[in-house]
CHARMM internal coordinates of N, CA and C (Angstrom, degrees):
IC EDIT
DIST 1 N 1 CA 1.4577
DIST 1 CA 1 C 1.5277
ANGL 1 N 1 CA 1 C 108.41
DIST 1 C 2 N 1.3200
ANGL 1 CA 1 C 2 N 115.84
DIHE 1 N 1 CA 1 C 2 N 137.99
DIST 2 N 2 CA 1.4585
ANGL 1 C 2 N 2 CA 121.07
DIHE 1 CA 1 C 2 N 2 CA -178.34
DIST 2 CA 2 C 1.5171
ANGL 2 N 2 CA 2 C 110.44
DIHE 1 C 2 N 2 CA 2 C -109.13
DIST 2 C 3 N 1.3261
ANGL 2 CA 2 C 3 N 115.25
DIHE 2 N 2 CA 2 C 3 N 144.28
DIST 3 N 3 CA 1.4647
ANGL 2 C 3 N 3 CA 120.27
DIHE 2 CA 2 C 3 N 3 CA 177.59
DIST 3 CA 3 C 1.5223
ANGL 3 N 3 CA 3 C 112.99
DIHE 2 C 3 N 3 CA 3 C -96.48
DIST 3 C 4 N 1.3258
ANGL 3 CA 3 C 4 N 118.23
DIHE 3 N 3 CA 3 C 4 N -11.33
DIST 4 N 4 CA 1.4669
ANGL 3 C 4 N 4 CA 120.95
DIHE 3 CA 3 C 4 N 4 CA -177.57
DIST 4 CA 4 C 1.5286
ANGL 4 N 4 CA 4 C 110.59
DIHE 3 C 4 N 4 CA 4 C -90.51
DIST 4 C 5 N 1.3012
ANGL 4 CA 4 C 5 N 116.57
DIHE 4 N 4 CA 4 C 5 N 73.32
DIST 5 N 5 CA 1.4625
ANGL 4 C 5 N 5 CA 122.81
DIHE 4 CA 4 C 5 N 5 CA -176.66
DIST 5 CA 5 C 1.5276
ANGL 5 N 5 CA 5 C 111.09
DIHE 4 C 5 N 5 CA 5 C -63.49
DIST 5 C 6 N 1.3004
ANGL 5 CA 5 C 6 N 115.13
DIHE 5 N 5 CA 5 C 6 N 142.80
DIST 6 N 6 CA 1.4586
ANGL 5 C 6 N 6 CA 121.48
DIHE 5 CA 5 C 6 N 6 CA 176.83
DIST 6 CA 6 C 1.5275
ANGL 6 N 6 CA 6 C 108.89
DIHE 5 C 6 N 6 CA 6 C -73.72
DIST 6 C 7 N 1.3229
ANGL 6 CA 6 C 7 N 116.08
DIHE 6 N 6 CA 6 C 7 N 130.67
DIST 7 N 7 CA 1.4621
ANGL 6 C 7 N 7 CA 120.92
DIHE 6 CA 6 C 7 N 7 CA 178.55
DIST 7 CA 7 C 1.5251
ANGL 7 N 7 CA 7 C 107.87
DIHE 6 C 7 N 7 CA 7 C -109.75
DIST 7 C 8 N 1.3357
ANGL 7 CA 7 C 8 N 118.32
DIHE 7 N 7 CA 7 C 8 N 104.55
DIST 8 N 8 CA 1.4665
ANGL 7 C 8 N 8 CA 120.62
DIHE 7 CA 7 C 8 N 8 CA 179.62
DIST 8 CA 8 C 1.5229
ANGL 8 N 8 CA 8 C 110.99
DIHE 7 C 8 N 8 CA 8 C -56.46
DIST 8 C 9 N 1.3078
ANGL 8 CA 8 C 9 N 115.86
DIHE 8 N 8 CA 8 C 9 N 141.49
DIST 9 N 9 CA 1.4608
ANGL 8 C 9 N 9 CA 120.21
DIHE 8 CA 8 C 9 N 9 CA 178.66
DIST 9 CA 9 C 1.5134
ANGL 9 N 9 CA 9 C 113.57
DIHE 8 C 9 N 9 CA 9 C 93.07
DIST 9 C 10 N 1.3333
ANGL 9 CA 9 C 10 N 118.48
DIHE 9 N 9 CA 9 C 10 N -5.81
DIST 10 N 10 CA 1.4555
ANGL 9 C 10 N 10 CA 121.06
DIHE 9 CA 9 C 10 N 10 CA 179.33
DIST 10 CA 10 C 1.5253
ANGL 10 N 10 CA 10 C 110.39
DIHE 9 C 10 N 10 CA 10 C -114.87
DIST 10 C 11 N 1.2889
ANGL 10 CA 10 C 11 N 116.88
DIHE 10 N 10 CA 10 C 11 N 50.29
DIST 11 N 11 CA 1.4527
ANGL 10 C 11 N 11 CA 121.40
DIHE 10 CA 10 C 11 N 11 CA 179.74
DIST 11 CA 11 C 1.5096
ANGL 11 N 11 CA 11 C 109.44
DIHE 10 C 11 N 11 CA 11 C -146.84
DIST 11 C 12 N 1.3204
ANGL 11 CA 11 C 12 N 115.59
DIHE 11 N 11 CA 11 C 12 N -177.53
DIST 12 N 12 CA 1.4472
ANGL 11 C 12 N 12 CA 120.44
DIHE 11 CA 11 C 12 N 12 CA 177.11
DIST 12 CA 12 C 1.5095
ANGL 12 N 12 CA 12 C 109.01
DIHE 11 C 12 N 12 CA 12 C -153.76
DIST 12 C 13 N 1.3031
ANGL 12 CA 12 C 13 N 115.46
DIHE 12 N 12 CA 12 C 13 N 165.71
DIST 13 N 13 CA 1.4504
ANGL 12 C 13 N 13 CA 123.15
DIHE 12 CA 12 C 13 N 13 CA 179.09
DIST 13 CA 13 C 1.5158
ANGL 13 N 13 CA 13 C 107.99
DIHE 12 C 13 N 13 CA 13 C -114.44
DIST 13 C 14 N 1.3393
ANGL 13 CA 13 C 14 N 117.91
DIHE 13 N 13 CA 13 C 14 N 133.27
DIST 14 N 14 CA 1.4515
ANGL 13 C 14 N 14 CA 121.26
DIHE 13 CA 13 C 14 N 14 CA 174.07
DIST 14 CA 14 C 1.5213
ANGL 14 N 14 CA 14 C 109.07
DIHE 13 C 14 N 14 CA 14 C -123.05
DIST 14 C 15 N 1.3286
ANGL 14 CA 14 C 15 N 115.32
DIHE 14 N 14 CA 14 C 15 N 142.15
DIST 15 N 15 CA 1.4573
ANGL 14 C 15 N 15 CA 121.72
DIHE 14 CA 14 C 15 N 15 CA -178.92
DIST 15 CA 15 C 1.5234
ANGL 15 N 15 CA 15 C 109.47
DIHE 14 C 15 N 15 CA 15 C -131.20
DIST 15 C 16 N 1.3194
ANGL 15 CA 15 C 16 N 116.99
DIHE 15 N 15 CA 15 C 16 N 131.08
DIST 16 N 16 CA 1.4549
ANGL 15 C 16 N 16 CA 121.03
DIHE 15 CA 15 C 16 N 16 CA 170.57
DIST 16 CA 16 C 1.5149
ANGL 16 N 16 CA 16 C 108.08
DIHE 15 C 16 N 16 CA 16 C -75.32
DIST 16 C 17 N 1.3353
ANGL 16 CA 16 C 17 N 117.10
DIHE 16 N 16 CA 16 C 17 N 131.39
DIST 17 N 17 CA 1.4579
ANGL 16 C 17 N 17 CA 121.11
DIHE 16 CA 16 C 17 N 17 CA -171.70
DIST 17 CA 17 C 1.5295
ANGL 17 N 17 CA 17 C 111.10
DIHE 16 C 17 N 17 CA 17 C -126.90
DIST 17 C 18 N 1.3137
ANGL 17 CA 17 C 18 N 115.32
DIHE 17 N 17 CA 17 C 18 N 136.21
DIST 18 N 18 CA 1.4638
ANGL 17 C 18 N 18 CA 123.29
DIHE 17 CA 17 C 18 N 18 CA 167.66
DIST 18 CA 18 C 1.5238
ANGL 18 N 18 CA 18 C 104.50
DIHE 17 C 18 N 18 CA 18 C -118.33
DIST 18 C 19 N 1.3359
ANGL 18 CA 18 C 19 N 117.24
DIHE 18 N 18 CA 18 C 19 N 117.24
DIST 19 N 19 CA 1.4602
ANGL 18 C 19 N 19 CA 120.96
DIHE 18 CA 18 C 19 N 19 CA -174.15
DIST 19 CA 19 C 1.5270
ANGL 19 N 19 CA 19 C 109.99
DIHE 18 C 19 N 19 CA 19 C -127.08
DIST 19 C 20 N 1.3061
ANGL 19 CA 19 C 20 N 114.99
DIHE 19 N 19 CA 19 C 20 N 161.63
DIST 20 N 20 CA 1.4560
ANGL 19 C 20 N 20 CA 121.33
DIHE 19 CA 19 C 20 N 20 CA 178.67
DIST 20 CA 20 C 1.5240
ANGL 20 N 20 CA 20 C 108.88
DIHE 19 C 20 N 20 CA 20 C -123.54
DIST 20 C 21 N 1.3288
ANGL 20 CA 20 C 21 N 115.52
DIHE 20 N 20 CA 20 C 21 N 142.77
DIST 21 N 21 CA 1.4571
ANGL 20 C 21 N 21 CA 121.06
DIHE 20 CA 20 C 21 N 21 CA 179.35
DIST 21 CA 21 C 1.5272
ANGL 21 N 21 CA 21 C 109.01
DIHE 20 C 21 N 21 CA 21 C -121.21
DIST 21 C 22 N 1.3081
ANGL 21 CA 21 C 22 N 115.94
DIHE 21 N 21 CA 21 C 22 N 144.15
DIST 22 N 22 CA 1.4538
ANGL 21 C 22 N 22 CA 121.15
DIHE 21 CA 21 C 22 N 22 CA 177.39
DIST 22 CA 22 C 1.5203
ANGL 22 N 22 CA 22 C 109.37
DIHE 21 C 22 N 22 CA 22 C -58.85
DIST 22 C 23 N 1.3196
ANGL 22 CA 22 C 23 N 116.15
DIHE 22 N 22 CA 22 C 23 N 138.69
DIST 23 N 23 CA 1.4714
ANGL 22 C 23 N 23 CA 124.33
DIHE 22 CA 22 C 23 N 23 CA 177.48
DIST 23 CA 23 C 1.5191
ANGL 23 N 23 CA 23 C 114.42
DIHE 22 C 23 N 23 CA 23 C 71.23
DIST 23 C 24 N 1.3142
ANGL 23 CA 23 C 24 N 118.77
DIHE 23 N 23 CA 23 C 24 N 6.80
DIST 24 N 24 CA 1.4665
ANGL 23 C 24 N 24 CA 121.53
DIHE 23 CA 23 C 24 N 24 CA 174.54
DIST 24 CA 24 C 1.5213
ANGL 24 N 24 CA 24 C 106.09
DIHE 23 C 24 N 24 CA 24 C -117.15
DIST 24 C 25 N 1.3287
ANGL 24 CA 24 C 25 N 116.35
DIHE 24 N 24 CA 24 C 25 N 124.33
DIST 25 N 25 CA 1.4642
ANGL 24 C 25 N 25 CA 119.95
DIHE 24 CA 24 C 25 N 25 CA -171.31
DIST 25 CA 25 C 1.5304
ANGL 25 N 25 CA 25 C 114.91
DIHE 24 C 25 N 25 CA 25 C -82.87
DIST 25 C 26 N 1.3153
ANGL 25 CA 25 C 26 N 118.70
DIHE 25 N 25 CA 25 C 26 N -5.93
DIST 26 N 26 CA 1.4598
ANGL 25 C 26 N 26 CA 121.50
DIHE 25 CA 25 C 26 N 26 CA 179.93
DIST 26 CA 26 C 1.5254
ANGL 26 N 26 CA 26 C 110.07
DIHE 25 C 26 N 26 CA 26 C -123.69
DIST 26 C 27 N 1.3362
ANGL 26 CA 26 C 27 N 117.59
DIHE 26 N 26 CA 26 C 27 N 153.12
DIST 27 N 27 CA 1.4664
ANGL 26 C 27 N 27 CA 120.14
DIHE 26 CA 26 C 27 N 27 CA -177.88
DIST 27 CA 27 C 1.5252
ANGL 27 N 27 CA 27 C 112.86
DIHE 26 C 27 N 27 CA 27 C -71.62
DIST 27 C 28 N 1.3086
ANGL 27 CA 27 C 28 N 114.75
DIHE 27 N 27 CA 27 C 28 N 159.18
DIST 28 N 28 CA 1.4628
ANGL 27 C 28 N 28 CA 123.65
DIHE 27 CA 27 C 28 N 28 CA 174.09
DIST 28 CA 28 C 1.5276
ANGL 28 N 28 CA 28 C 107.10
DIHE 27 C 28 N 28 CA 28 C -105.78
DIST 28 C 29 N 1.3273
ANGL 28 CA 28 C 29 N 116.59
DIHE 28 N 28 CA 28 C 29 N 146.02
DIST 29 N 29 CA 1.4586
ANGL 28 C 29 N 29 CA 121.15
DIHE 28 CA 28 C 29 N 29 CA -178.48
DIST 29 CA 29 C 1.5190
ANGL 29 N 29 CA 29 C 110.40
DIHE 28 C 29 N 29 CA 29 C -128.68
DIST 29 C 30 N 1.3116
ANGL 29 CA 29 C 30 N 116.49
DIHE 29 N 29 CA 29 C 30 N 153.76
DIST 30 N 30 CA 1.4505
ANGL 29 C 30 N 30 CA 120.41
DIHE 29 CA 29 C 30 N 30 CA 174.29
DIST 30 CA 30 C 1.5127
ANGL 30 N 30 CA 30 C 111.82
DIHE 29 C 30 N 30 CA 30 C 172.98
DIST 30 C 31 N 1.3071
ANGL 30 CA 30 C 31 N 114.62
DIHE 30 N 30 CA 30 C 31 N -175.95
DIST 31 N 31 CA 1.4604
ANGL 30 C 31 N 31 CA 122.56
DIHE 30 CA 30 C 31 N 31 CA 176.17
DIST 31 CA 31 C 1.5164
ANGL 31 N 31 CA 31 C 107.50
DIHE 30 C 31 N 31 CA 31 C -119.26
DIST 31 C 32 N 1.3256
ANGL 31 CA 31 C 32 N 116.15
DIHE 31 N 31 CA 31 C 32 N 120.78
DIST 32 N 32 CA 1.4584
ANGL 31 C 32 N 32 CA 121.11
DIHE 31 CA 31 C 32 N 32 CA 175.77
DIST 32 CA 32 C 1.5201
ANGL 32 N 32 CA 32 C 107.81
DIHE 31 C 32 N 32 CA 32 C -100.48
DIST 32 C 33 N 1.3223
ANGL 32 CA 32 C 33 N 115.58
DIHE 32 N 32 CA 32 C 33 N 131.90
DIST 33 N 33 CA 1.4558
ANGL 32 C 33 N 33 CA 120.99
DIHE 32 CA 32 C 33 N 33 CA 178.46
DIST 33 CA 33 C 1.5104
ANGL 33 N 33 CA 33 C 110.21
DIHE 32 C 33 N 33 CA 33 C -114.48
DIST 33 C 34 N 1.3210
ANGL 33 CA 33 C 34 N 115.96
DIHE 33 N 33 CA 33 C 34 N 145.21
DIST 34 N 34 CA 1.4624
ANGL 33 C 34 N 34 CA 121.55
DIHE 33 CA 33 C 34 N 34 CA -178.73
DIST 34 CA 34 C 1.5224
ANGL 34 N 34 CA 34 C 110.08
DIHE 33 C 34 N 34 CA 34 C -125.54
DIST 34 C 35 N 1.3243
ANGL 34 CA 34 C 35 N 115.86
DIHE 34 N 34 CA 34 C 35 N 131.64
DIST 35 N 35 CA 1.4603
ANGL 34 C 35 N 35 CA 122.30
DIHE 34 CA 34 C 35 N 35 CA 174.21
DIST 35 CA 35 C 1.5230
ANGL 35 N 35 CA 35 C 109.16
DIHE 34 C 35 N 35 CA 35 C -76.60
DIST 35 C 36 N 1.3006
ANGL 35 CA 35 C 36 N 117.49
DIHE 35 N 35 CA 35 C 36 N 169.66
DIST 36 N 36 CA 1.4716
ANGL 35 C 36 N 36 CA 120.85
DIHE 35 CA 35 C 36 N 36 CA -178.54
DIST 36 CA 36 C 1.5188
ANGL 36 N 36 CA 36 C 112.91
DIHE 35 C 36 N 36 CA 36 C -64.88
DIST 36 C 37 N 1.3493
ANGL 36 CA 36 C 37 N 117.99
DIHE 36 N 36 CA 36 C 37 N -19.60
DIST 37 N 37 CA 1.4663
ANGL 36 C 37 N 37 CA 120.49
DIHE 36 CA 36 C 37 N 37 CA 178.11
DIST 37 CA 37 C 1.5282
ANGL 37 N 37 CA 37 C 112.16
DIHE 36 C 37 N 37 CA 37 C -89.74
DIST 37 C 38 N 1.3593
ANGL 37 CA 37 C 38 N 117.50
DIHE 37 N 37 CA 37 C 38 N 1.97
DIST 38 N 38 CA 1.4591
ANGL 37 C 38 N 38 CA 121.64
DIHE 37 CA 37 C 38 N 38 CA 177.69
DIST 38 CA 38 C 1.5141
ANGL 38 N 38 CA 38 C 114.46
DIHE 37 C 38 N 38 CA 38 C 94.52
DIST 38 C 39 N 1.3195
ANGL 38 CA 38 C 39 N 118.23
DIHE 38 N 38 CA 38 C 39 N -10.83
DIST 39 N 39 CA 1.4619
ANGL 38 C 39 N 39 CA 121.05
DIHE 38 CA 38 C 39 N 39 CA 178.29
DIST 39 CA 39 C 1.5177
ANGL 39 N 39 CA 39 C 110.36
DIHE 38 C 39 N 39 CA 39 C -73.24
DIST 39 C 40 N 1.3380
ANGL 39 CA 39 C 40 N 115.56
DIHE 39 N 39 CA 39 C 40 N 150.82
DIST 40 N 40 CA 1.4583
ANGL 39 C 40 N 40 CA 120.02
DIHE 39 CA 39 C 40 N 40 CA 175.29
DIST 40 CA 40 C 1.5216
ANGL 40 N 40 CA 40 C 110.27
DIHE 39 C 40 N 40 CA 40 C -68.86
DIST 40 C 41 N 1.3201
ANGL 40 CA 40 C 41 N 116.04
DIHE 40 N 40 CA 40 C 41 N 145.63
DIST 41 N 41 CA 1.4623
ANGL 40 C 41 N 41 CA 120.92
DIHE 40 CA 40 C 41 N 41 CA 175.06
DIST 41 CA 41 C 1.5194
ANGL 41 N 41 CA 41 C 108.02
DIHE 40 C 41 N 41 CA 41 C -76.36
DIST 41 C 42 N 1.3077
ANGL 41 CA 41 C 42 N 116.93
DIHE 41 N 41 CA 41 C 42 N 126.86
DIST 42 N 42 CA 1.4579
ANGL 41 C 42 N 42 CA 122.96
DIHE 41 CA 41 C 42 N 42 CA 177.60
DIST 42 CA 42 C 1.5214
ANGL 42 N 42 CA 42 C 109.30
DIHE 41 C 42 N 42 CA 42 C -99.95
DIST 42 C 43 N 1.3274
ANGL 42 CA 42 C 43 N 116.19
DIHE 42 N 42 CA 42 C 43 N 161.47
DIST 43 N 43 CA 1.4709
ANGL 42 C 43 N 43 CA 120.19
DIHE 42 CA 42 C 43 N 43 CA 176.91
DIST 43 CA 43 C 1.5304
ANGL 43 N 43 CA 43 C 110.19
DIHE 42 C 43 N 43 CA 43 C -54.32
DIST 43 C 44 N 1.3292
ANGL 43 CA 43 C 44 N 117.12
DIHE 43 N 43 CA 43 C 44 N -37.47
DIST 44 N 44 CA 1.4678
ANGL 43 C 44 N 44 CA 121.67
DIHE 43 CA 43 C 44 N 44 CA -177.73
DIST 44 CA 44 C 1.5316
ANGL 44 N 44 CA 44 C 113.16
DIHE 43 C 44 N 44 CA 44 C -67.86
DIST 44 C 45 N 1.3366
ANGL 44 CA 44 C 45 N 118.20
DIHE 44 N 44 CA 44 C 45 N -14.56
DIST 45 N 45 CA 1.4726
ANGL 44 C 45 N 45 CA 120.99
DIHE 44 CA 44 C 45 N 45 CA 176.78
DIST 45 CA 45 C 1.5195
ANGL 45 N 45 CA 45 C 112.03
DIHE 44 C 45 N 45 CA 45 C -74.22
DIST 45 C 46 N 1.3332
ANGL 45 CA 45 C 46 N 117.01
DIHE 45 N 45 CA 45 C 46 N -15.66
DIST 46 N 46 CA 1.4546
ANGL 45 C 46 N 46 CA 120.71
DIHE 45 CA 45 C 46 N 46 CA 173.86
DIST 46 CA 46 C 1.5180
ANGL 46 N 46 CA 46 C 116.17
DIHE 45 C 46 N 46 CA 46 C 76.00
DIST 46 C 47 N 1.3295
ANGL 46 CA 46 C 47 N 117.88
DIHE 46 N 46 CA 46 C 47 N 22.66
DIST 47 N 47 CA 1.4637
ANGL 46 C 47 N 47 CA 120.31
DIHE 46 CA 46 C 47 N 47 CA 175.77
DIST 47 CA 47 C 1.5259
ANGL 47 N 47 CA 47 C 106.88
DIHE 46 C 47 N 47 CA 47 C -83.99
DIST 47 C 48 N 1.2992
ANGL 47 CA 47 C 48 N 116.95
DIHE 47 N 47 CA 47 C 48 N 116.26
DIST 48 N 48 CA 1.4537
ANGL 47 C 48 N 48 CA 122.70
DIHE 47 CA 47 C 48 N 48 CA -173.51
DIST 48 CA 48 C 1.5284
ANGL 48 N 48 CA 48 C 112.33
DIHE 47 C 48 N 48 CA 48 C -56.83
DIST 48 C 49 N 1.3354
ANGL 48 CA 48 C 49 N 116.62
DIHE 48 N 48 CA 48 C 49 N 122.28
DIST 49 N 49 CA 1.4513
ANGL 48 C 49 N 49 CA 121.99
DIHE 48 CA 48 C 49 N 49 CA 176.63
DIST 49 CA 49 C 1.5063
ANGL 49 N 49 CA 49 C 116.17
DIHE 48 C 49 N 49 CA 49 C 81.54
DIST 49 C 50 N 1.3408
ANGL 49 CA 49 C 50 N 118.95
DIHE 49 N 49 CA 49 C 50 N 2.66
DIST 50 N 50 CA 1.4636
ANGL 49 C 50 N 50 CA 121.20
DIHE 49 CA 49 C 50 N 50 CA -178.67
DIST 50 CA 50 C 1.5232
ANGL 50 N 50 CA 50 C 109.32
DIHE 49 C 50 N 50 CA 50 C -122.96
DIST 50 C 51 N 1.3442
ANGL 50 CA 50 C 51 N 116.07
DIHE 50 N 50 CA 50 C 51 N 118.20
DIST 51 N 51 CA 1.4647
ANGL 50 C 51 N 51 CA 120.90
DIHE 50 CA 50 C 51 N 51 CA 176.91
DIST 51 CA 51 C 1.5221
ANGL 51 N 51 CA 51 C 111.94
DIHE 50 C 51 N 51 CA 51 C -122.31
DIST 51 C 52 N 1.3386
ANGL 51 CA 51 C 52 N 116.98
DIHE 51 N 51 CA 51 C 52 N -5.47
DIST 52 N 52 CA 1.4669
ANGL 51 C 52 N 52 CA 123.36
DIHE 51 CA 51 C 52 N 52 CA -178.97
DIST 52 CA 52 C 1.5260
ANGL 52 N 52 CA 52 C 111.80
DIHE 51 C 52 N 52 CA 52 C 56.96
DIST 52 C 53 N 1.3106
ANGL 52 CA 52 C 53 N 116.00
DIHE 52 N 52 CA 52 C 53 N 40.99
DIST 53 N 53 CA 1.4610
ANGL 52 C 53 N 53 CA 121.20
DIHE 52 CA 52 C 53 N 53 CA 177.04
DIST 53 CA 53 C 1.5194
ANGL 53 N 53 CA 53 C 108.99
DIHE 52 C 53 N 53 CA 53 C -121.27
DIST 53 C 54 N 1.3230
ANGL 53 CA 53 C 54 N 114.90
DIHE 53 N 53 CA 53 C 54 N 142.12
DIST 54 N 54 CA 1.4571
ANGL 53 C 54 N 54 CA 120.57
DIHE 53 CA 53 C 54 N 54 CA 177.33
DIST 54 CA 54 C 1.5170
ANGL 54 N 54 CA 54 C 108.97
DIHE 53 C 54 N 54 CA 54 C -95.01
DIST 54 C 55 N 1.3261
ANGL 54 CA 54 C 55 N 116.05
DIHE 54 N 54 CA 54 C 55 N 143.70
DIST 55 N 55 CA 1.4569
ANGL 54 C 55 N 55 CA 121.65
DIHE 54 CA 54 C 55 N 55 CA -179.39
DIST 55 CA 55 C 1.5161
ANGL 55 N 55 CA 55 C 109.25
DIHE 54 C 55 N 55 CA 55 C -113.78
DIST 55 C 56 N 1.3155
ANGL 55 CA 55 C 56 N 114.25
DIHE 55 N 55 CA 55 C 56 N 136.79
DIST 56 N 56 CA 1.4543
ANGL 55 C 56 N 56 CA 120.08
DIHE 55 CA 55 C 56 N 56 CA 176.35
DIST 56 CA 56 C 1.5120
ANGL 56 N 56 CA 56 C 109.75
DIHE 55 C 56 N 56 CA 56 C -100.26
DIST 56 C 57 N 1.3148
ANGL 56 CA 56 C 57 N 116.53
DIHE 56 N 56 CA 56 C 57 N 175.67
DIST 57 N 57 CA 1.4568
ANGL 56 C 57 N 57 CA 120.01
DIHE 56 CA 56 C 57 N 57 CA 176.79
DIST 57 CA 57 C 1.5280
ANGL 57 N 57 CA 57 C 110.22
DIHE 56 C 57 N 57 CA 57 C -67.80
DIST 57 C 58 N 1.3356
ANGL 57 CA 57 C 58 N 116.66
DIHE 57 N 57 CA 57 C 58 N 164.02
DIST 58 N 58 CA 1.4650
ANGL 57 C 58 N 58 CA 120.55
DIHE 57 CA 57 C 58 N 58 CA -179.40
DIST 58 CA 58 C 1.5256
ANGL 58 N 58 CA 58 C 112.39
DIHE 57 C 58 N 58 CA 58 C -63.25
DIST 58 C 59 N 1.3186
ANGL 58 CA 58 C 59 N 117.17
DIHE 58 N 58 CA 58 C 59 N -35.11
DIST 59 N 59 CA 1.4670
ANGL 58 C 59 N 59 CA 122.13
DIHE 58 CA 58 C 59 N 59 CA 178.64
DIST 59 CA 59 C 1.5131
ANGL 59 N 59 CA 59 C 107.57
DIHE 58 C 59 N 59 CA 59 C -125.79
DIST 59 C 60 N 1.3228
ANGL 59 CA 59 C 60 N 116.44
DIHE 59 N 59 CA 59 C 60 N 127.29
DIST 60 N 60 CA 1.4614
ANGL 59 C 60 N 60 CA 120.80
DIHE 59 CA 59 C 60 N 60 CA 177.67
DIST 60 CA 60 C 1.5130
ANGL 60 N 60 CA 60 C 109.21
DIHE 59 C 60 N 60 CA 60 C -128.54
DIST 60 C 61 N 1.3100
ANGL 60 CA 60 C 61 N 115.82
DIHE 60 N 60 CA 60 C 61 N 149.91
DIST 61 N 61 CA 1.4580
ANGL 60 C 61 N 61 CA 121.91
DIHE 60 CA 60 C 61 N 61 CA 172.97
DIST 61 CA 61 C 1.5224
ANGL 61 N 61 CA 61 C 106.76
DIHE 60 C 61 N 61 CA 61 C -101.77
DIST 61 C 62 N 1.3192
ANGL 61 CA 61 C 62 N 116.87
DIHE 61 N 61 CA 61 C 62 N 125.74
DIST 62 N 62 CA 1.4563
ANGL 61 C 62 N 62 CA 122.30
DIHE 61 CA 61 C 62 N 62 CA 179.47
DIST 62 CA 62 C 1.5077
ANGL 62 N 62 CA 62 C 107.83
DIHE 61 C 62 N 62 CA 62 C -103.52
DIST 62 C 63 N 1.3144
ANGL 62 CA 62 C 63 N 117.06
DIHE 62 N 62 CA 62 C 63 N 119.05
DIST 63 N 63 CA 1.4603
ANGL 62 C 63 N 63 CA 119.66
DIHE 62 CA 62 C 63 N 63 CA -179.16
DIST 63 CA 63 C 1.5198
ANGL 63 N 63 CA 63 C 110.48
DIHE 62 C 63 N 63 CA 63 C -82.86
DIST 63 C 64 N 1.3004
ANGL 63 CA 63 C 64 N 115.40
DIHE 63 N 63 CA 63 C 64 N 151.70
DIST 64 N 64 CA 1.4478
ANGL 63 C 64 N 64 CA 122.03
DIHE 63 CA 63 C 64 N 64 CA -179.68
DIST 64 CA 64 C 1.5191
ANGL 64 N 64 CA 64 C 108.61
DIHE 63 C 64 N 64 CA 64 C 171.08
DIST 64 C 65 N 1.3428
ANGL 64 CA 64 C 65 N 118.60
DIHE 64 N 64 CA 64 C 65 N -160.32
DIST 65 N 65 CA 1.4582
ANGL 64 C 65 N 65 CA 120.86
DIHE 64 CA 64 C 65 N 65 CA 179.69
DIST 65 CA 65 C 1.5314
ANGL 65 N 65 CA 65 C 112.15
DIHE 64 C 65 N 65 CA 65 C -55.42
DIST 65 C 66 N 1.3207
ANGL 65 CA 65 C 66 N 116.44
DIHE 65 N 65 CA 65 C 66 N -38.97
DIST 66 N 66 CA 1.4518
ANGL 65 C 66 N 66 CA 121.93
DIHE 65 CA 65 C 66 N 66 CA 175.41
DIST 66 CA 66 C 1.5115
ANGL 66 N 66 CA 66 C 107.24
DIHE 65 C 66 N 66 CA 66 C -129.94
DIST 66 C 67 N 1.3131
ANGL 66 CA 66 C 67 N 117.40
DIHE 66 N 66 CA 66 C 67 N 132.94
DIST 67 N 67 CA 1.4606
ANGL 66 C 67 N 67 CA 120.20
DIHE 66 CA 66 C 67 N 67 CA -177.99
DIST 67 CA 67 C 1.5354
ANGL 67 N 67 CA 67 C 109.76
DIHE 66 C 67 N 67 CA 67 C -79.00
DIST 67 C 68 N 1.3417
ANGL 67 CA 67 C 68 N 115.82
DIHE 67 N 67 CA 67 C 68 N 129.42
DIST 68 N 68 CA 1.4563
ANGL 67 C 68 N 68 CA 122.30
DIHE 67 CA 67 C 68 N 68 CA 179.61
DIST 68 CA 68 C 1.5176
ANGL 68 N 68 CA 68 C 108.91
DIHE 67 C 68 N 68 CA 68 C -124.57
DIST 68 C 69 N 1.3177
ANGL 68 CA 68 C 69 N 116.08
DIHE 68 N 68 CA 68 C 69 N 147.20
DIST 69 N 69 CA 1.4478
ANGL 68 C 69 N 69 CA 121.12
DIHE 68 CA 68 C 69 N 69 CA 174.15
DIST 69 CA 69 C 1.5141
ANGL 69 N 69 CA 69 C 107.78
DIHE 68 C 69 N 69 CA 69 C -107.39
DIST 69 C 70 N 1.3318
ANGL 69 CA 69 C 70 N 115.97
DIHE 69 N 69 CA 69 C 70 N 129.03
DIST 70 N 70 CA 1.4599
ANGL 69 C 70 N 70 CA 121.33
DIHE 69 CA 69 C 70 N 70 CA -179.86
DIST 70 CA 70 C 1.5109
ANGL 70 N 70 CA 70 C 109.51
DIHE 69 C 70 N 70 CA 70 C -108.64
END
COOR INIT
IC SEED 1 N 1 CA 1 C
IC BUILD
């Protein structure tokens, strides 16, 4: 028998994400977290290691009328 009962509504879902953005030639990566109400977990929510932000590579080429490296 366990004493640590599950309390519905006091959890979250996190997903590892590989995403693509228009005009960026390389994928973005990150962990998106979701609260029980469906909102994304923000850094200010204080969930350790989850900011729901995607990270791109250090150098990306942005396509457009003139190609620029950022």
